[in-house]
C-alpha positions as CSV (number, residue, x, y, z in Angstrom):
1,M,-39.4,31.3,25.9
2,K,-40.7,30.9,22.3
3,R,-38.9,34.1,21.3
4,L,-35.6,32.7,22.7
5,L,-36.1,29.4,20.9
6,Y,-36.9,31.1,17.6
7,S,-33.8,33.3,18.1
8,G,-31.6,30.3,18.7
9,I,-32.9,28.5,15.7
10,L,-32.5,31.6,13.5
11,L,-28.9,32.1,14.8
12,L,-28.1,28.4,14.0
13,I,-29.5,28.8,10.5
14,L,-27.6,32.0,9.8
15,T,-24.4,30.4,11.1
16,E,-24.8,27.3,8.9
17,A,-25.7,29.5,5.9
18,G,-22.6,31.6,6.5
19,F,-20.4,28.5,6.8
20,S,-21.9,27.1,3.6
21,Q,-21.2,30.4,1.8
22,T,-17.6,30.3,2.9
23,D,-17.3,26.7,1.7
24,L,-18.3,27.7,-1.8
25,Q,-15.7,30.5,-2.0
26,T,-13.0,30.0,-4.6
27,V,-9.5,29.8,-3.1
28,A,-7.8,29.1,-6.4
29,M,-8.7,28.8,-10.1
30,V,-6.9,26.6,-12.6
31,N,-7.4,28.0,-16.2
32,L,-5.1,25.9,-18.4
33,I,-7.7,24.6,-20.9
34,K,-10.8,25.4,-18.8
35,S,-11.7,27.2,-15.7
36,E,-11.6,24.8,-12.7
37,P,-12.2,26.2,-9.3
38,I,-10.8,24.9,-6.0
39,T,-13.2,25.8,-3.3
40,V,-12.6,26.4,0.4
41,K,-14.5,23.2,1.1
42,Q,-12.2,21.1,-1.1
43,L,-9.1,22.6,0.5
44,R,-10.5,22.2,4.0
45,T,-11.2,18.5,3.3
46,E,-7.5,17.9,2.5
47,A,-6.2,20.2,5.2
48,D,-8.3,18.7,7.9
49,R,-6.5,15.3,7.4
50,Y,-3.2,16.9,8.1
51,E,-4.3,19.3,10.8
52,A,-6.3,16.8,12.8
53,G,-4.9,16.5,16.4
54,K,-2.3,19.3,15.8
55,T,-2.1,22.7,17.4
56,L,-0.9,25.2,14.8
57,S,-0.5,28.9,14.8
58,N,-2.3,31.0,12.2
59,E,1.0,31.4,10.3
60,E,1.6,27.6,10.4
61,K,-1.9,27.0,9.2
62,R,-1.5,29.4,6.3
63,R,1.8,27.9,5.3
64,V,0.5,24.3,5.5
65,R,-2.7,25.1,3.6
66,L,-0.8,27.0,0.9
67,D,1.4,23.9,0.4
68,I,-1.6,21.7,0.2
69,L,-3.4,24.1,-2.2
70,N,-0.3,24.2,-4.5
71,A,-0.3,20.4,-4.6
72,M,-4.0,20.4,-5.6
73,I,-3.3,23.0,-8.2
74,N,-0.4,21.0,-9.6
75,E,-2.5,17.9,-9.9
76,R,-5.2,19.8,-11.8
77,L,-2.7,21.4,-14.1
78,I,-1.3,17.9,-15.0
79,L,-4.8,16.5,-15.5
80,Q,-5.9,19.4,-17.7
81,S,-2.8,19.1,-19.8
82,A,-3.2,15.4,-20.1
83,E,-6.8,16.0,-21.2
84,Q,-5.5,18.4,-23.8
85,E,-3.2,15.6,-25.1
86,R,-6.1,13.1,-25.0
87,I,-4.4,10.9,-22.4
88,T,-6.8,8.7,-20.5
89,V,-6.9,5.4,-18.6
90,T,-9.6,2.7,-18.9
91,D,-11.8,1.2,-16.1
92,N,-10.0,-2.1,-16.7
93,E,-6.6,-0.5,-15.9
94,I,-8.0,1.0,-12.7
95,N,-9.5,-2.4,-11.8
96,G,-6.2,-4.1,-12.4
97,Y,-4.4,-1.7,-10.2
98,I,-6.9,-2.2,-7.4
99,Q,-6.8,-6.0,-7.8
100,Q,-3.0,-5.9,-7.4
101,L,-3.5,-4.1,-4.0
102,R,-6.2,-6.6,-3.0
103,G,-3.9,-9.5,-4.0
104,S,-1.1,-8.1,-1.8
105,L,-3.6,-7.8,1.1
106,T,-4.6,-11.4,0.5
107,E,-0.9,-12.4,0.7
108,T,-0.5,-10.5,4.0
109,V,-3.5,-12.1,5.8
110,G,-3.0,-15.5,4.2
111,R,-6.5,-15.8,2.7
112,P,-8.8,-14.0,0.3
113,V,-10.2,-10.8,1.8
114,T,-13.9,-10.1,1.7
115,D,-15.3,-6.9,0.1
116,A,-16.1,-5.6,3.6
117,E,-12.6,-6.4,4.9
118,F,-11.0,-4.8,1.8
119,A,-13.1,-1.6,2.3
120,T,-12.0,-1.5,6.0
121,L,-8.4,-2.1,5.2
122,L,-8.5,0.5,2.4
123,R,-10.0,3.2,4.7
124,G,-7.5,2.4,7.4
125,Q,-4.5,2.7,5.0
126,T,-5.7,5.6,2.8
127,G,-8.5,7.3,4.7
128,M,-10.7,6.8,1.6
129,D,-13.7,4.7,0.6
130,L,-13.5,2.6,-2.6
131,P,-15.0,5.2,-5.0
132,S,-12.7,7.9,-3.7
133,Y,-9.7,5.6,-4.0
134,R,-10.7,4.6,-7.5
135,E,-10.7,8.3,-8.5
136,Q,-7.3,8.8,-6.9
137,V,-5.9,5.8,-8.8
138,R,-7.4,7.2,-12.0
139,K,-5.6,10.5,-11.4
140,Q,-2.4,8.8,-10.5
141,L,-2.3,6.6,-13.6
142,I,-3.1,9.5,-15.9
143,G,-0.3,11.5,-14.2
144,Q,2.2,8.6,-14.8
145,R,1.1,8.2,-18.4
146,Y,1.4,12.0,-19.0
147,L,4.9,12.1,-17.6
148,E,5.9,9.2,-19.9
149,F,4.3,11.1,-22.8
150,K,6.3,14.3,-22.0
151,R,9.6,12.6,-21.2
152,P,9.6,9.4,-23.3
153,N,13.3,8.8,-22.9
154,L,13.3,9.3,-19.1
155,R,13.7,5.6,-18.2
156,S,16.4,4.8,-20.7
157,S,18.4,7.9,-19.5
158,I,18.9,6.4,-16.0
159,S,22.4,4.9,-15.7
160,S,23.1,1.7,-13.8
161,P,24.7,2.0,-10.4
162,T,28.5,1.7,-10.4
163,E,30.3,-1.0,-8.4
164,A,31.5,1.8,-6.0
165,E,28.0,2.9,-5.4
166,I,26.8,-0.6,-4.7
167,L,29.8,-1.3,-2.4
168,N,29.4,1.9,-0.4
169,T,25.6,1.2,0.1
170,Y,26.4,-2.3,1.2
171,N,29.0,-1.1,3.8
172,L,26.6,1.6,5.0
173,Y,23.7,-0.9,5.6
174,K,25.8,-4.0,6.3
175,T,24.1,-4.6,9.7
176,Q,20.7,-4.9,7.9
177,F,22.0,-7.8,5.8
178,V,22.1,-10.2,8.7
179,Q,20.2,-13.4,7.9
180,P,18.6,-14.9,11.0
181,D,18.1,-18.6,11.5
182,T,15.6,-19.4,8.7
183,I,13.7,-22.3,7.4
184,R,12.2,-22.9,3.9
185,F,8.8,-24.7,4.0
186,S,5.6,-25.6,2.3
187,Y,2.3,-25.3,4.0
188,I,-1.4,-26.2,3.8
189,Q,-3.6,-23.6,5.4
190,V,-7.2,-23.6,6.4
191,P,-7.8,-19.9,6.9
192,V,-10.1,-18.3,9.5
193,R,-10.4,-14.8,10.7
194,A,-9.0,-14.0,14.1
195,N,-12.4,-12.6,15.2
196,A,-14.5,-15.3,13.5
197,P,-17.3,-17.0,15.5
198,I,-16.4,-20.1,17.4
199,A,-18.4,-22.3,15.1
200,D,-16.3,-21.1,12.1
201,K,-13.1,-21.8,14.0
202,N,-14.2,-25.2,15.0
203,Q,-15.2,-26.0,11.4
204,A,-11.8,-24.8,10.1
205,R,-10.0,-26.9,12.8
206,E,-12.0,-30.0,11.8
207,T,-11.1,-29.4,8.1
208,A,-7.4,-29.2,9.1
209,N,-7.6,-32.3,11.3
210,R,-9.3,-34.2,8.4
211,L,-6.5,-33.2,6.0
212,Y,-3.9,-34.2,8.6
213,R,-5.5,-37.6,9.0
214,E,-5.6,-38.1,5.2
215,I,-1.9,-37.1,4.9
216,G,-0.5,-38.8,7.9
217,S,3.3,-38.9,7.7
218,S,3.4,-39.3,3.9
219,A,5.4,-36.5,2.2
220,A,4.0,-37.6,-1.1
221,K,0.4,-37.2,0.1
222,F,1.3,-33.8,1.6
223,D,2.7,-32.7,-1.8
224,D,-0.4,-33.9,-3.5
225,A,-2.6,-31.9,-1.1
226,V,-0.4,-28.8,-1.7
227,I,-1.1,-29.1,-5.5
228,R,-4.8,-29.4,-4.9
229,G,-4.8,-26.4,-2.6
230,R,-3.8,-24.2,-5.6
231,T,-7.2,-24.8,-7.2
232,P,-10.4,-23.0,-6.1
233,N,-13.1,-24.4,-3.7
234,Q,-10.8,-26.8,-1.9
235,G,-11.6,-25.4,1.6
236,Y,-8.0,-24.6,2.1
237,N,-5.0,-23.0,0.3
238,S,-1.3,-23.9,0.0
239,R,2.1,-22.5,-0.8
240,E,5.6,-23.8,-1.6
241,G,9.0,-22.3,-1.1
242,E,8.1,-19.9,1.7
243,Y,10.8,-18.6,4.1
244,L,10.3,-18.2,7.9
245,P,13.1,-16.3,9.8
246,R,13.3,-16.7,13.5
247,N,12.9,-13.2,14.9
248,P,10.6,-11.7,17.6
249,E,8.9,-9.4,15.1
250,L,7.0,-12.4,13.7
251,L,5.5,-13.5,17.0
252,N,2.3,-11.5,16.6
253,S,1.8,-12.4,13.0
254,V,2.6,-16.2,13.0
255,G,2.4,-17.1,16.7
256,Q,4.9,-18.8,19.1
257,E,3.6,-22.3,18.3
258,L,4.5,-22.1,14.6
259,L,8.0,-20.8,15.4
260,D,8.6,-23.5,18.0
261,I,7.5,-26.3,15.7
262,A,9.0,-25.0,12.5
263,F,12.5,-24.8,13.9
264,T,12.5,-28.2,15.6
265,L,10.7,-30.2,12.8
266,P,13.2,-32.5,11.0
267,Q,13.5,-31.7,7.3
268,G,11.0,-33.6,5.1
269,E,8.7,-34.6,8.0
270,I,5.0,-33.4,8.3
271,S,4.0,-31.3,11.3
272,R,0.8,-31.7,13.3
273,V,-2.0,-29.1,12.9
274,I,-0.7,-25.7,14.1
275,E,-3.0,-22.9,15.2
276,T,-2.0,-19.4,14.0
277,P,-3.7,-16.0,14.1
278,Q,-4.6,-16.6,10.4
279,G,-5.9,-20.1,10.7
280,F,-4.6,-23.7,10.9
281,L,-1.4,-24.9,9.2
282,I,0.2,-28.2,8.4
283,I,3.8,-27.6,7.3
284,K,6.8,-29.5,5.8
285,V,10.3,-28.1,6.2
286,T,12.3,-28.2,2.9
287,G,15.4,-26.3,3.9
288,S,17.3,-24.9,6.9
289,Y,19.7,-21.9,7.0
290,E,21.9,-20.7,9.9
291,M,22.3,-17.1,10.9
292,K,25.0,-15.2,9.0
293,T,26.0,-11.8,7.7
294,L,25.3,-11.9,4.0
295,T,28.0,-10.9,1.4
296,L,27.2,-9.1,-1.8
297,N,27.1,-12.4,-3.7
298,D,24.8,-14.3,-1.2
299,I,21.3,-15.2,-2.3
300,L,18.5,-13.5,-0.3
301,L,16.1,-15.9,1.3
302,Q,12.8,-14.5,0.0
303,P,9.9,-15.6,-2.3
304,G,10.3,-15.1,-6.0
305,P,13.2,-15.6,-8.4
306,P,16.7,-15.9,-6.7
307,M,18.3,-12.5,-6.1
308,T,21.7,-11.7,-4.6
309,V,22.3,-8.9,-2.2
310,R,24.2,-7.1,-5.0
311,E,21.2,-7.3,-7.3
312,Q,18.8,-6.0,-4.6
313,I,21.1,-3.0,-3.8
314,S,21.5,-2.3,-7.5
315,G,17.7,-2.4,-8.1
316,T,17.1,-0.1,-5.1
317,L,19.7,2.4,-6.2
318,T,18.2,2.4,-9.8
319,Q,14.7,2.9,-8.4
320,R,16.0,5.8,-6.3
321,K,17.6,7.4,-9.3
322,M,14.4,6.9,-11.3
323,Q,12.3,8.5,-8.6
324,E,14.6,11.5,-8.4
325,A,14.5,11.9,-12.2
326,M,10.7,11.6,-12.3
327,T,10.4,14.2,-9.5
328,Q,12.7,16.6,-11.3
329,A,10.9,16.1,-14.6
330,Q,7.5,16.6,-13.0
331,Q,8.6,19.8,-11.4
332,E,10.0,21.1,-14.7
333,I,6.6,20.3,-16.4
334,I,4.6,22.0,-13.6
335,T,6.9,25.1,-13.7
336,E,6.2,25.3,-17.5
337,L,2.5,24.9,-17.0
338,R,2.3,27.5,-14.2
339,G,4.3,29.9,-16.4
340,R,1.6,30.1,-19.0
341,R,-0.4,33.3,-18.8
342,N,-3.3,33.2,-16.3
343,S,-3.0,29.5,-15.9
344,V,-3.4,29.8,-12.1
345,Q,-5.0,32.3,-9.8
346,I,-4.7,32.0,-6.0
347,F,-6.9,34.0,-3.5
348,E,-4.8,33.7,-0.3
349,N,-7.3,35.7,1.8
350,Y,-9.5,32.5,2.0
351,L,-6.7,30.3,3.5
352,L,-7.7,31.1,7.1
353,S,-11.5,31.5,6.5
354,W,-12.3,28.5,8.7
């Protein structure tokens, strides 16, 4: 029995040792300004994200892993060339990028997200923890700055969309430019997480009820409370000039009660306290718009500076042209870097080593 147990342990040790040795094997080497290996373990980490839950033949695995490996090589070539040109980004720039993402998540959930919530949302959207995501952002920003360094006139070379291009795009997507019944409104929100303890929900409800009692039916008091809600530590937040379209896609995010009240509330009047998945609201409707198919010169009902359908289409087409030009420029740069003598070595025999 002991001999069998020792044999099993020895086999397990040998198996793990062999696995570790394979992980350390070099599947590619990038040699632009320094020798930088890409190991089997590094490739496997990236490949596992794609291959999870898929049944692939050996040839399909080889092709997928080679594509992923080439992407990893290209990234390292760009970073090494950027290092050669002394192109860097600061921690403050990385922090600013992450804060923008955090701000957009705050906008989505209607309240500031906690560190734990941000980490969970980040992992759900990217599959990365915060340190890994910071490193990815660093590489991304360096890559963007390097491309601007190599192609300084790229943005100015992009031509504006023609009227024909705008009109053709509008006609192609006209059915997507249907404005549903929509209201414009201001709100006061006492936020609370959907899975918060009952005590927290009750406290948020009481805060909302207190605000409602203070405001009553006075539009002036409501407006004053909205102004106060923009400052920290008020126990609630507020927004003006928001738009709410009446469509079924919003049911899960805002709730039936808000839709029912918002579209029956007379303009200028103050609503009662409304419970939503994000917390408790008090609203005032400031505008009402009927369903219509928008023309090119109609204003889109959305937050931010006024924008016509024409301007949105023009911006989208310009962005598309810019993306195509950047992709082409990046590919030209990568081709040039790969063309340098011994800049890249690939050992394809390790693509199927796991």
